[in-house]
C-alpha positions in Angstrom: -0.1 0.0 0.0 1.5 3.3 -1.1 1.8 6.3 1.2 0.9 9.9 0.4 1.3 13.2 2.0 -1.8 14.6 3.7 -2.3 18.3 3.7 -4.9 18.4 6.6 -6.1 16.2 9.3 -9.6 16.8 8.0 -8.8 14.3 5.2 -8.0 11.5 7.7 -10.4 8.6 7.7 -10.9 5.7 10.1 -8.5 2.9 8.9 -5.7 5.3 7.9 -2.3 4.3 8.9 0.4 6.9 9.8 3.1 7.7 12.3 1.8 8.8 15.7 3.6 10.1 18.8 3.0 7.8 21.7 2.1 10.0 24.7 3.8 7.7 27.2 7.2 7.7 25.5 7.1 10.6 23.1 8.4 8.3 20.3 6.8 8.1 16.9 5.3 4.8 15.9 3.2 3.5 13.0 -0.5 3.3 14.1 -3.9 2.8 12.7 -6.8 5.2 13.3 -9.6 3.2 14.9 -12.0 5.9 15.8 -12.5 9.7 15.4 -14.5 12.0 17.6 -15.1 15.7 17.8 -15.9 17.7 20.9 -16.6 21.3 20.0 -13.9 22.3 17.6 -11.4 19.7 18.9 -10.9 16.6 17.0 -9.4 13.4 18.6 -8.3 10.1 17.1 -8.3 6.7 18.8 -5.2 4.8 17.5 -3.7 1.3 17.7 0.1 1.1 17.5 1.3 -1.4 15.1 3.2 -4.4 16.8 2.2 -3.1 20.2 -0.3 -4.6 22.6 -3.8 -3.0 22.5 -3.4 -1.9 26.2 -1.3 0.9 24.8 -4.1 2.2 22.5 -5.1 5.8 23.3 -6.8 9.0 22.1 -4.4 11.5 20.5 -4.8 15.0 19.1 -3.8 16.7 15.8 -0.4 17.6 17.1 0.5 13.9 17.7 0.0 13.0 14.0 2.7 12.9 11.3 0.9 13.7 8.0 4.0 13.3 5.8 3.2 9.6 5.1 -0.4 8.5 5.3 -1.7 5.1 4.1 -5.3 5.2 3.1 -7.4 2.0 3.1 -9.3 0.9 0.1 -12.6 0.9 2.1 -12.8 3.5 4.7 -15.5 5.7 6.1 -15.3 9.2 7.4 -16.0 8.2 10.9 -16.7 11.3 13.0 -18.8 11.7 16.2 -19.8 14.4 18.5 -19.7 14.2 22.2 -17.7 11.6 24.3 -18.3 8.6 22.0 -17.3 7.7 18.5 -19.7 6.5 15.9 -18.7 3.1 14.5 -18.3 2.9 10.8 -19.5 0.0 8.7 -16.3 0.0 6.8 -12.8 -0.4 8.1 -9.2 -0.3 6.7 -8.7 -4.0 6.9 -11.2 -6.8 6.5 -13.6 -6.8 9.4 -16.2 -9.4 10.4 -19.5 -8.0 11.4 -20.7 -8.9 14.9 -23.7 -8.0 16.9 -23.6 -5.4 19.6 -22.7 -6.6 23.1 -25.5 -6.9 25.6 -25.1 -7.0 29.4 -27.5 -8.7 31.7 -29.4 -6.4 34.2 -28.4 -6.7 37.8 -31.5 -7.4 39.8 -31.5 -6.2 43.4 -33.5 -9.1 44.6 -30.6 -11.5 44.1 -32.3 -13.5 41.4 -30.1 -14.4 38.4 -30.6 -12.2 35.3 -32.2 -13.3 32.2 -29.8 -15.4 30.1 -28.2 -13.1 27.6 -25.4 -14.0 25.2 -23.1 -11.3 24.0 -21.9 -10.8 20.5 -18.7 -12.5 21.6 -20.3 -15.9 21.7 -18.9 -17.2 18.4 -17.4 -20.6 18.5 -14.3 -22.2 17.0 -14.7 -25.8 15.8 -12.1 -28.4 15.5 -9.7 -26.5 17.7 -6.1 -27.6 17.4 -3.9 -28.1 20.5 -0.6 -26.4 19.8 2.1 -26.4 22.5 3.8 -23.0 23.0 1.7 -21.0 20.5 2.2 -17.4 21.4 -1.4 -16.1 21.2 -3.8 -15.2 23.9 -4.9 -17.1 27.0 -8.2 -15.4 27.5 -10.9 -17.8 27.9 -14.4 -18.1 28.5 -16.5 -17.8 31.3 -19.4 -19.2 29.4 -20.7 -21.3 26.6 -23.1 -24.3 26.2 -23.0 -27.1 28.7 -21.9 -30.1 26.7 -21.9 -32.7 29.3 -22.4 -36.4 28.8 -26.0 -37.4 28.5 -27.5 -40.9 28.3 -24.0 -42.4 29.0 -22.5 -40.8 26.0 -19.1 -39.1 26.0 -19.4 -35.3 26.5 -18.8 -33.3 23.4 -15.8 -31.0 23.2 -16.6 -27.3 23.9 -15.5 -25.6 20.7 -14.3 -22.0 20.7 -14.7 -21.3 24.4 -11.2 -19.9 24.6 -10.7 -17.1 22.1 -12.7 -14.4 20.5 -10.7 -12.0 18.2 -12.2 -8.8 19.4 -10.0 -6.9 16.9 -12.5 -8.0 14.3 -15.2 -6.0 16.1 -14.8 -2.3 15.7 -16.7 -1.5 18.9 -14.5 -3.8 21.0 -11.3 -2.3 19.6 -11.8 0.9 21.6 -11.5 1.3 25.5 -14.9 2.4 26.8 -14.2 2.6 30.5 -12.0 5.4 31.9 -11.4 4.3 35.5 -12.8 1.7 37.9 -12.7 2.0 41.7 -12.4 -1.4 43.4 -12.0 -1.1 47.2 -9.1 1.1 47.9 -7.7 1.1 44.4 -8.5 3.2 41.3 -7.5 1.2 38.3 -7.2 2.3 34.6 -8.6 -0.5 32.4 -6.6 -1.8 29.5 -9.3 -3.0 27.1 -13.0 -2.8 26.2 -15.6 -4.4 28.4 -19.4 -4.3 27.6 -20.5 -2.5 30.8 -23.8 -0.6 30.3 -23.4 2.4 28.1 -24.7 4.8 30.6 -22.0 3.8 33.1 -19.2 4.1 30.5 -20.1 7.7 30.0 -19.2 8.4 33.6 -15.7 9.2 34.8 -15.5 6.3 37.0 -17.4 3.0 37.5 -17.6 2.0 41.2 -17.5 -1.7 42.0 -18.2 -3.5 45.3 -15.1 -5.5 46.0 -17.0 -8.3 47.5 -19.9 -9.0 45.2 -18.5 -7.0 42.2 -21.8 -5.2 41.5 -21.2 -2.1 39.4 -22.5 1.4 40.4 -22.5 4.8 38.7 -21.5 6.9 41.7 -19.8 6.5 45.1 -23.2 7.5 46.7 -24.9 4.6 44.8 -22.1 2.3 46.0 -22.5 3.5 49.5 -26.3 2.6 49.5 -25.3 -0.9 48.2 -22.7 -1.5 50.8 -25.3 -0.9 53.5 -27.3 -3.8 52.1 -24.4 -6.0 50.9 -23.6 -8.6 53.6 -20.7 -10.3 51.8 -17.2 -9.9 53.1 -15.7 -12.5 50.8 -16.6 -14.0 47.4 -19.6 -16.3 47.5 -18.9 -20.1 47.4 -16.7 -22.3 49.6 -13.3 -21.3 51.0 -11.1 -24.4 50.1 -7.6 -23.0 50.8 -6.1 -20.7 53.5 -2.6 -20.0 54.4 -1.6 -16.9 56.2 -3.5 -14.1 54.5 -4.1 -15.9 51.2 -7.4 -17.7 50.6 -9.0 -19.4 47.6 -12.8 -19.6 47.1 -14.5 -22.0 44.7 -17.5 -20.5 43.0 -20.0 -22.5 41.0 -21.0 -20.5 37.8 -24.5 -22.0 38.0 -25.2 -21.4 41.7 -23.6 -17.9 41.8 -24.4 -16.7 38.3 -24.6 -12.9 39.0 -21.3 -12.9 40.8 -19.7 -14.9 38.0 -21.0 -12.6 35.3 -19.7 -9.5 37.2 -16.4 -11.2 37.5 -16.3 -11.8 33.7 -17.1 -8.1 33.1 -14.3 -7.1 35.4 -11.8 -9.5 33.8 -12.7 -8.3 30.3 -11.2 -5.0 31.2 -7.8 -6.5 31.4 -8.0 -9.5 29.0 -8.2 -8.5 25.3 -9.5 -11.8 23.8 -11.7 -13.0 26.6 -15.0 -14.5 25.4 -18.0 -12.9 27.1 -20.8 -15.5 27.1 -23.0 -14.9 30.1 -23.9 -18.6 30.4 -21.5 -19.3 33.3 -23.1 -22.7 34.2 -20.3 -24.9 32.7 -17.6 -23.2 34.7 -16.0 -23.1 38.2 -14.3 -20.0 39.3 -11.4 -20.0 41.8 -11.0 -16.6 43.3 -7.8 -15.8 45.3 -8.1 -13.1 48.0 -6.0 -11.3 50.6 -7.5 -11.1 54.1 -7.4 -8.2 56.5 -9.7 -6.8 59.1 -12.1 -5.4 56.5 -12.6 -8.7 54.7 -11.3 -10.9 51.9 -10.2 -8.7 49.0 -10.0 -10.2 45.4 -6.5 -10.5 44.0 -7.2 -12.5 40.9 -8.9 -15.7 39.7 -8.9 -18.5 37.3 -11.8 -20.4 35.8 -12.0 -24.0 34.5 -14.6 -26.1 32.8 -16.4 -28.5 35.0 -16.0 -31.1 32.2 -13.1 -30.8 29.7 -12.4 -33.5 27.3 -9.2 -31.7 26.3 -7.8 -31.9 29.8 -7.9 -28.2 30.3 -7.3 -27.4 34.0 -7.6 -23.6 33.4 -9.7 -21.5 31.1 -9.1 -17.9 32.1 -6.5 -16.4 34.4 -6.3 -12.9 35.7 -4.3 -11.1 38.3 -5.6 -7.6 38.9 -3.1 -4.8 38.1 -2.5 -3.7 41.7 -1.3 -7.2 42.7 0.8 -7.9 39.6 4.6 -8.6 39.8 4.1 -10.1 43.3 4.2 -13.8 42.3 0.4 -14.1 42.5 0.0 -15.1 38.8 2.3 -18.0 39.4 0.5 -18.9 42.5 -2.8 -19.1 40.6 -1.1 -21.4 38.0 0.4 -23.6 40.8 -3.1 -23.8 42.4 -4.6 -25.1 39.2 -2.1 -27.9 39.0 -2.6 -28.7 42.7 -6.2 -29.3 41.9 -5.1 -31.6 39.1 -3.0 -33.5 41.4 -6.1 -34.1 43.6 -8.0 -35.2 40.6 -5.3 -37.7 39.6 -5.0 -36.0 36.2 -2.5 -34.1 34.1 -3.7 -30.7 32.9 -2.9 -27.9 30.6 -4.2 -24.3 30.1 -6.4 -23.4 27.2 -4.3 -22.3 24.4 -3.0 -20.1 22.7 -1.5 -18.1 25.6 -1.3 -14.3 26.0 2.0 -12.5 26.2 1.9 -12.2 30.0 0.3 -15.7 30.4 3.0 -17.3 28.4 5.7 -15.8 30.4 4.1 -16.9 33.7 3.5 -20.4 32.4 7.0 -20.7 31.0 8.5 -19.8 34.3 6.2 -22.1 36.3 6.8 -25.0 34.0 10.5 -24.5 34.1 10.7 -24.4 37.9 8.4 -27.3 38.4 10.2 -29.5 35.9 13.7 -28.5 37.1 12.7 -29.2 40.7 12.0 -32.7 39.7 15.3 -33.1 37.9 17.5 -31.4 40.5 16.0 -33.5 43.3 16.7 -36.8 41.6 18.9 -39.0 43.9 21.5 -41.5 42.7 21.0 -45.2 43.4 22.8 -47.0 46.2 25.4 -48.2 43.8 26.2 -44.7 42.6 24.3 -45.1 39.3 23.1 -41.9 37.7 19.5 -41.2 38.4 17.0 -41.7 35.6 13.5 -40.2 35.0 11.3 -40.3 32.1 9.0 -37.6 30.6 6.0 -39.5 31.7 7.4 -39.6 35.3 7.8 -35.8 35.3 4.3 -35.4 33.9 2.7 -37.7 36.6 4.6 -36.0 39.5 3.9 -32.4 38.4 0.4 -33.0 36.7 1.8 -31.0 33.8 0.7 -32.5 30.5 3.3 -34.4 28.5 3.3 -31.9 25.6 4.0 -29.0 27.9 6.9 -31.0 29.6 8.5 -31.7 26.2 8.0 -28.1 25.0 9.7 -26.8 28.2 12.6 -29.2 28.1 13.2 -28.2 24.5 13.0 -24.5 25.3 15.6 -24.9 28.1 17.9 -26.9 25.7 17.9 -29.8 28.1 17.1 -32.5 25.5 20.0 -34.1 23.6 20.0 -36.9 21.0 22.7 -39.5 21.9 23.2 -43.1 20.8 19.8 -43.4 19.2 17.8 -41.9 22.0 16.8 -38.6 23.5 18.2 -37.9 26.9 17.8 -35.0 29.3 21.2 -33.3 30.2 21.2 -30.7 32.9 24.5 -28.7 33.8 25.5 -27.0 37.0 24.8 -23.6 35.7 21.2 -24.5 35.0 20.9 -26.0 38.6 22.4 -22.8 40.2 20.0 -20.6 38.2 17.0 -22.8 39.3 18.0 -22.7 43.0 18.4 -18.9 42.8 15.0 -18.5 41.3 13.4 -20.8 44.0 15.0 -18.7 46.7 13.4 -15.6 45.3 9.9 -17.1 45.4 8.2 -15.7 48.5 4.9 -17.6 48.3 3.8 -21.1 47.1 0.9 -23.4 47.6 1.0 -25.7 50.6 -1.0 -28.8 49.7 -1.7 -29.4 53.5 -3.9 -26.3 53.5 -6.1 -27.4 50.6 -9.5 -28.7 51.9 -11.1 -29.9 48.7 -12.6 -33.1 47.2 -12.9 -33.5 43.5 -16.5 -33.8 42.2 -17.8 -36.0 39.3 -19.6 -33.3 37.4 -20.8 -35.6 34.7 -23.3 -37.2 37.1 -24.6 -33.8 38.2 -25.0 -32.6 34.6 -26.9 -35.7 33.8 -29.4 -35.1 36.5 -29.8 -31.4 35.5 -30.2 -32.1 31.7 
């Protein structure tokens, strides 16, 4: 596509690509105009920076645009809106799939679950391939159809519950929430989430940190807190050590909470599917305890029945608690549950950039721990361990074990067979990393019994 010089910003269309000055760094980067809005005489442009994560998308002004080289799309519409929102064009620079508008279930005050509503994000992927180490997005669903076994038949695979490419929906490409207030934190969202439009027009959305109900003002939140009796997530507390607790929430029994949790998570997970049928999922919410109650730190969800052996569907650590080891703790807890179930597990793939880093680190430490702690035999013979042994001891699926060993360059082909070779430098690095870990899961503190969900689903359906 050829570039031309643009004489005026009035000629710019949605879908144009040009160099834009990033407000955070001041550097000029190639970006695409996703939306345009006008407020009075001022014109602003919502841009996505090429080869950068969407969390860096932002509104910029005329002064931040370099008009010397502008790429115009073949099909573009002059997308201008007045006020705080931008009208969405039917045409876009690059091929865009049409999707219906998102809908959010109403929050009844009587505690009854809302009417079942499926958002526009409920598209499904069929014949999904399992690819180890694919660097995509681990954002998965809190929802979908309950495909449990019925009449003694094998449960069908849930297709497409993991990924929805929201970049193919023009609405979902633009952040719509300015700030949320959750407990003592004010957090700037990263991505679009389909909260009610009237709330998105506010400067801040106020959330109850215990039931996650959303309110339009602090006064409204104050009225809610007088009535809200929760001081922890609904469900059963299944783990507690020091100030860290885990609560298991059934997406069918606590539907409103699960849906509010999905809306919150969508603010920080770009490709998360929002399908408000949360019945097929369990949610494991990690909290920190103090005198005021149990405060949400993060969570992961998993399907009640997964024929693909997924032990984690969606993973989130809230921004105020990131870079404290909590993400890895959530991952470790998912594998601890797999150990209790006597299964090996794997997360839904592909993984996000941050999710992939967390899983790589956890897999490496868990596998190296098994290799380093191998003891020689009584006759001094070198210890031996198979990939299947590692998989069974860690509950990490065999494919993920192989991927990790190859990434760490620990697999060598010698005399007609593959062997694992580990040097002293790798051992020293592993021990140094383990010494830095401040928190880990203590299996003795887990009070949980696996449940056969296939029998429950057969009774319900």
